[in-house]
BANUDO-182036 format. One line per field, with one value per residue (C-alpha): residue number from 1; residue in one letter; x, y, z. Coordinates in steps of 0.05 Angstrom, whole numbers, plus 5000, padded with zeros to 4 digits. Layout:
N
k <- c(NUM, ...)
r <- c(A, ...)
X <- c(X, ...)
Y <- c(Y, ...)
Z <- c(Z, ...)
END
This chain:
363
k <- c(1, 2, 3, 4, 5, 6, 7, 8, 9, 10, 11, 12, 13, 14, 15, 16, 17, 18, 19, 20, 21, 22, 23, 24, 25, 26, 27, 28, 29, 30, 31, 32, 33, 34, 35, 36, 37, 38, 39, 40, 41, 42, 43, 44, 45, 46, 47, 48, 49, 50, 51, 52, 53, 54, 55, 56, 57, 58, 59, 60, 61, 62, 63, 64, 65, 66, 67, 68, 69, 70, 71, 72, 73, 74, 75, 76, 77, 78, 79, 80, 81, 82, 83, 84, 85, 86, 87, 88, 89, 90, 91, 92, 93, 94, 95, 96, 97, 98, 99, 100, 101, 102, 103, 104, 105, 106, 107, 108, 109, 110, 111, 112, 113, 114, 115, 116, 117, 118, 119, 120, 121, 122, 123, 124, 125, 126, 127, 128, 129, 130, 131, 132, 133, 134, 135, 136, 137, 138, 139, 140, 141, 142, 143, 144, 145, 146, 147, 148, 149, 150, 151, 152, 153, 154, 155, 156, 157, 158, 159, 160, 161, 162, 163, 164, 165, 166, 167, 168, 169, 170, 171, 172, 173, 174, 175, 176, 177, 178, 179, 180, 181, 182, 183, 184, 185, 186, 187, 188, 189, 190, 191, 192, 193, 194, 195, 196, 197, 198, 199, 200, 201, 202, 203, 204, 205, 206, 207, 208, 209, 210, 211, 212, 213, 214, 215, 216, 217, 218, 219, 220, 221, 222, 223, 224, 225, 226, 227, 228, 229, 230, 231, 232, 233, 234, 235, 236, 237, 238, 239, 240, 241, 242, 243, 244, 245, 246, 247, 248, 249, 250, 251, 252, 253, 254, 255, 256, 257, 258, 259, 260, 261, 262, 263, 264, 265, 266, 267, 268, 269, 270, 271, 272, 273, 274, 275, 276, 277, 278, 279, 280, 281, 282, 283, 284, 285, 286, 287, 288, 289, 290, 291, 292, 293, 294, 295, 296, 297, 298, 299, 300, 301, 302, 303, 304, 305, 306, 307, 308, 309, 310, 311, 312, 313, 314, 315, 316, 317, 318, 319, 320, 321, 322, 323, 324, 325, 326, 327, 328, 329, 330, 331, 332, 333, 334, 335, 336, 337, 338, 339, 340, 341, 342, 343, 344, 345, 346, 347, 348, 349, 350, 351, 352, 353, 354, 355, 356, 357, 358, 359, 360, 361, 362, 363)
r <- c(M, T, T, I, K, D, M, F, S, R, H, A, W, T, G, I, L, V, C, A, V, I, A, V, L, L, P, I, L, N, L, S, F, P, A, G, H, A, L, H, I, S, S, Y, T, I, A, L, V, G, K, F, M, C, Y, A, L, A, A, L, A, L, D, L, V, W, G, Y, T, G, I, L, S, L, G, H, G, V, F, F, A, L, G, A, Y, A, H, G, M, Y, L, M, R, A, I, G, R, D, G, V, Y, Q, S, N, L, P, D, F, M, V, F, L, D, W, K, T, Y, P, W, Y, W, S, M, T, D, S, F, W, Y, C, M, A, L, V, V, L, V, P, G, V, L, A, F, I, F, G, F, F, A, F, R, S, R, I, K, G, V, Y, F, S, I, I, T, Q, A, M, T, F, A, F, M, L, L, F, F, R, N, N, T, G, F, G, G, N, N, G, F, T, D, F, K, R, I, L, G, F, T, I, T, A, P, G, T, K, A, A, L, Y, L, I, T, L, V, I, L, L, S, A, L, F, L, C, R, W, I, V, T, S, K, L, G, R, V, L, Q, A, V, R, D, S, E, S, R, L, M, F, I, G, Y, N, P, L, W, F, K, L, F, V, W, T, L, S, A, I, L, C, G, I, A, G, A, L, Y, V, P, Q, V, G, I, I, N, P, S, E, M, S, P, A, N, S, I, E, M, V, I, W, A, A, V, G, G, R, G, T, L, L, G, P, I, I, G, A, F, T, V, N, G, L, K, S, W, F, T, A, A, F, P, D, L, W, L, Y, A, L, G, L, L, F, I, L, V, T, L, F, M, Q, Q, G, V, L, G, L, V, S, K, F, K, K, Q, R, E, Q, A)
X <- c(5001, 5028, 5039, 5036, 5108, 5119, 5080, 5138, 5213, 5249, 5268, 5198, 5171, 5216, 5199, 5124, 5130, 5172, 5125, 5063, 5093, 5107, 5040, 5006, 5052, 5027, 4957, 4985, 5034, 4975, 4931, 4983, 5021, 4991, 5004, 5070, 5104, 5165, 5132, 5064, 5037, 4991, 4917, 4932, 4986, 4941, 4887, 4940, 4970, 4900, 4884, 4947, 4928, 4861, 4899, 4946, 4888, 4863, 4930, 4936, 4865, 4888, 4954, 4914, 4882, 4936, 5000, 4979, 4926, 4945, 4878, 4892, 4832, 4828, 4765, 4777, 4757, 4688, 4687, 4728, 4676, 4615, 4642, 4653, 4583, 4553, 4584, 4571, 4496, 4498, 4542, 4488, 4432, 4470, 4472, 4400, 4371, 4439, 4448, 4445, 4371, 4354, 4316, 4310, 4336, 4405, 4419, 4433, 4364, 4329, 4369, 4347, 4276, 4274, 4208, 4228, 4287, 4293, 4283, 4355, 4366, 4318, 4348, 4411, 4402, 4432, 4503, 4507, 4463, 4507, 4570, 4536, 4526, 4600, 4613, 4553, 4546, 4620, 4618, 4554, 4571, 4640, 4611, 4560, 4613, 4667, 4618, 4598, 4666, 4707, 4656, 4663, 4736, 4750, 4825, 4882, 4876, 4803, 4785, 4825, 4783, 4714, 4733, 4750, 4688, 4648, 4678, 4669, 4594, 4585, 4616, 4568, 4511, 4532, 4545, 4472, 4428, 4368, 4404, 4399, 4477, 4489, 4508, 4574, 4582, 4568, 4566, 4601, 4592, 4589, 4577, 4579, 4592, 4557, 4543, 4616, 4635, 4673, 4722, 4739, 4815, 4794, 4745, 4801, 4849, 4800, 4784, 4861, 4875, 4815, 4843, 4910, 4882, 4842, 4901, 4945, 4890, 4879, 4954, 4957, 4892, 4921, 4987, 4953, 4913, 4974, 5019, 4961, 4944, 4888, 4944, 4987, 4924, 4916, 4987, 4976, 4920, 4964, 5024, 4984, 4908, 4905, 4950, 4911, 4850, 4884, 4895, 4823, 4817, 4762, 4796, 4729, 4708, 4779, 4784, 4714, 4731, 4798, 4759, 4700, 4746, 4788, 4730, 4705, 4769, 4769, 4702, 4723, 4780, 4729, 4686, 4747, 4769, 4704, 4696, 4775, 4775, 4704, 4675, 4659, 4639, 4636, 4704, 4735, 4704, 4745, 4786, 4850, 4837, 4835, 4900, 4934, 4921, 4958, 5017, 5017, 5021, 5076, 5121, 5121, 5127, 5068, 5061, 5092, 5031, 5079, 5100, 5033, 5031, 5098, 5077, 5015, 5051, 5110, 5069, 5015, 5072, 5101, 5035, 5023, 5090, 5081, 5013, 5036, 5105, 5089, 5014, 5016, 5071, 5041, 5008, 5073, 5116, 5065, 5072, 5147, 5148, 5104, 5149, 5213, 5185, 5164, 5231, 5278, 5245, 5195, 5196, 5185, 5219, 5217, 5251, 5304, 5317, 5319, 5367, 5414, 5412, 5435, 5492, 5516, 5510, 5554, 5604)
Y <- c(4996, 5065, 5116, 5195, 5193, 5147, 5184, 5232, 5227, 5271, 5324, 5328, 5334, 5392, 5430, 5417, 5445, 5505, 5526, 5513, 5558, 5614, 5607, 5613, 5675, 5715, 5734, 5740, 5794, 5825, 5836, 5849, 5909, 5972, 5987, 6019, 5978, 5933, 5872, 5885, 5836, 5867, 5844, 5833, 5786, 5748, 5740, 5721, 5664, 5643, 5637, 5599, 5551, 5537, 5524, 5475, 5435, 5429, 5409, 5356, 5328, 5320, 5287, 5236, 5213, 5226, 5217, 5154, 5123, 5146, 5177, 5246, 5291, 5357, 5371, 5386, 5459, 5441, 5408, 5464, 5518, 5470, 5476, 5550, 5561, 5519, 5563, 5625, 5613, 5616, 5683, 5713, 5695, 5726, 5794, 5803, 5869, 5904, 5893, 5949, 5940, 5931, 5866, 5801, 5774, 5778, 5834, 5792, 5760, 5828, 5856, 5791, 5799, 5737, 5738, 5678, 5635, 5571, 5503, 5487, 5550, 5520, 5522, 5556, 5605, 5554, 5557, 5478, 5459, 5492, 5461, 5395, 5417, 5433, 5361, 5328, 5364, 5349, 5281, 5259, 5288, 5251, 5189, 5184, 5209, 5163, 5104, 5102, 5121, 5071, 5020, 5029, 5018, 5089, 5109, 5148, 5206, 5190, 5198, 5263, 5288, 5273, 5306, 5366, 5362, 5358, 5424, 5458, 5441, 5462, 5525, 5543, 5527, 5569, 5626, 5631, 5682, 5635, 5585, 5623, 5625, 5699, 5686, 5720, 5760, 5699, 5715, 5772, 5833, 5786, 5823, 5773, 5698, 5670, 5741, 5762, 5819, 5783, 5839, 5849, 5832, 5782, 5743, 5745, 5717, 5662, 5641, 5635, 5593, 5547, 5538, 5524, 5470, 5437, 5437, 5402, 5354, 5336, 5325, 5278, 5242, 5232, 5209, 5160, 5128, 5128, 5095, 5039, 4977, 5013, 5060, 5001, 4980, 5048, 5050, 4977, 5004, 5061, 5014, 4953, 4950, 4888, 4849, 4874, 4847, 4780, 4770, 4781, 4854, 4897, 4965, 5002, 5010, 5035, 5081, 5107, 5116, 5160, 5199, 5218, 5235, 5277, 5311, 5329, 5360, 5398, 5421, 5442, 5480, 5520, 5533, 5562, 5602, 5641, 5682, 5699, 5723, 5751, 5726, 5664, 5662, 5611, 5628, 5583, 5523, 5542, 5480, 5526, 5528, 5451, 5448, 5496, 5450, 5392, 5442, 5456, 5382, 5374, 5428, 5410, 5333, 5287, 5225, 5258, 5298, 5352, 5367, 5392, 5439, 5468, 5472, 5511, 5566, 5569, 5572, 5621, 5664, 5670, 5688, 5746, 5770, 5762, 5792, 5854, 5863, 5835, 5821, 5802, 5747, 5701, 5651, 5645, 5636, 5584, 5547, 5550, 5526, 5465, 5444, 5456, 5416, 5358, 5356, 5367, 5358, 5300, 5291, 5365, 5405, 5351, 5303, 5354, 5365, 5288, 5280, 5335, 5301, 5236, 5268, 5301, 5233, 5201, 5253)
Z <- c(4997, 4981, 5037, 5030, 5042, 4985, 4933, 4914, 4919, 4974, 4924, 4895, 4965, 4980, 4917, 4933, 5006, 4985, 4926, 4972, 5028, 4977, 4953, 5021, 5034, 4971, 4998, 5067, 5041, 5000, 5064, 5114, 5077, 5044, 4971, 4959, 5014, 4993, 5020, 4986, 4935, 4891, 4883, 4805, 4822, 4870, 4813, 4761, 4803, 4824, 4749, 4741, 4789, 4759, 4691, 4728, 4760, 4687, 4659, 4718, 4701, 4629, 4644, 4683, 4617, 4571, 4607, 4642, 4602, 4533, 4517, 4484, 4490, 4452, 4482, 4559, 4549, 4548, 4616, 4643, 4612, 4635, 4708, 4700, 4674, 4729, 4784, 4741, 4741, 4818, 4812, 4766, 4811, 4868, 4837, 4855, 4833, 4836, 4760, 4709, 4697, 4770, 4755, 4789, 4723, 4701, 4659, 4593, 4602, 4609, 4547, 4507, 4528, 4573, 4622, 4669, 4682, 4637, 4670, 4674, 4715, 4772, 4840, 4814, 4869, 4918, 4921, 4942, 4885, 4833, 4866, 4852, 4783, 4775, 4787, 4756, 4689, 4666, 4695, 4668, 4598, 4600, 4625, 4568, 4512, 4537, 4543, 4471, 4450, 4486, 4475, 4400, 4410, 4387, 4405, 4380, 4332, 4317, 4387, 4393, 4335, 4359, 4425, 4388, 4351, 4414, 4445, 4383, 4378, 4450, 4434, 4376, 4421, 4479, 4429, 4411, 4445, 4456, 4495, 4558, 4575, 4556, 4486, 4460, 4526, 4575, 4647, 4682, 4728, 4790, 4857, 4912, 4932, 4996, 5016, 5012, 4961, 4905, 4894, 4968, 4980, 5036, 4988, 4935, 4982, 5008, 4937, 4923, 4983, 4968, 4897, 4923, 4973, 4919, 4870, 4921, 4939, 4867, 4860, 4919, 4892, 4828, 4851, 4896, 4839, 4791, 4843, 4861, 4828, 4790, 4765, 4737, 4696, 4670, 4646, 4614, 4579, 4553, 4536, 4504, 4512, 4469, 4516, 4576, 4546, 4532, 4604, 4623, 4637, 4606, 4595, 4583, 4655, 4674, 4616, 4631, 4706, 4692, 4635, 4680, 4739, 4694, 4667, 4740, 4760, 4696, 4717, 4786, 4758, 4712, 4775, 4812, 4753, 4748, 4812, 4808, 4736, 4736, 4672, 4629, 4560, 4503, 4478, 4535, 4494, 4433, 4405, 4414, 4493, 4494, 4450, 4499, 4556, 4517, 4509, 4583, 4594, 4542, 4561, 4636, 4619, 4607, 4651, 4713, 4745, 4772, 4698, 4674, 4733, 4718, 4646, 4660, 4699, 4654, 4587, 4617, 4649, 4582, 4554, 4600, 4587, 4510, 4504, 4540, 4505, 4437, 4429, 4355, 4366, 4419, 4374, 4341, 4398, 4425, 4363, 4366, 4435, 4421, 4361, 4399, 4457, 4408, 4376, 4431, 4496, 4489, 4567, 4576, 4632, 4688, 4636, 4619, 4698, 4703, 4646, 4676, 4742, 4715, 4677, 4738, 4777, 4722, 4722)
END
């Protein structure tokens, strides 16, 4: 039985603890020192790091199915966005009559001449009901989609293509004004969460710390899974599914389990993303966003769990800098980065570190 201590190497544990301590200190410094103080961390930085942690959780979820089970998804953006929309529904209802039109209905519904809430908005004024939707909506969609896809033995590039088709179809659906999801503008202008002002520094710090705790919890859960007997079966699915079937295993339910769990984790990442960024719209479902998740995992090192987290922070940190300094060049830089990683760093950043470590030991 794998213990907590055995989940990671000593160096990995040291790195995790150091990063966790630094991450915890950031909101403390933000709240403890006034703007202009040498130790003050800006609210912008807190929001940015919080967003990166949401992306890291999505990358971790993708690595569970791609890195350890060999299922390359180009549609995880839809699970991320569905979790975000489920939480966004509650946040829109929590605005109350404080919107521009001072109506009981959200501003976008008044603007589009809706008279009542659609049936799928029922009970979404309850925070806990919406949290259940955050888990259930991506989870049920993934289970149904995965059941028919895996039962039909769809795999490899064909599976990747239909996942991308799925997220593109959902994006087009959510862009429509008559679907009740805000159309092109989506959900925004949030006011409060559980009665707390969403823009207050204390609320932002709380959301940040909750995101950190959930990211670490998801990391430990995924690591426990991949180091267990279940994890060895998942890796056997990746390495030789036909041989696994020959010795008596049915890969369908193993693939379906990890696929559904990955979708749920991605939905939770989306739910954490919305209150910290302040908006969710259908563009989060664009195929390009799902491809970026793959790039995060590849850059950090797929099949490592820690690697995709590093990759999410690295790529999005570069994106933040590039879009400010060279806004027209980011997509070219991203494409070049992916090409370089594919050609020269197939194991990603962690693979490069591991290779350097081995060379030092042999020297």
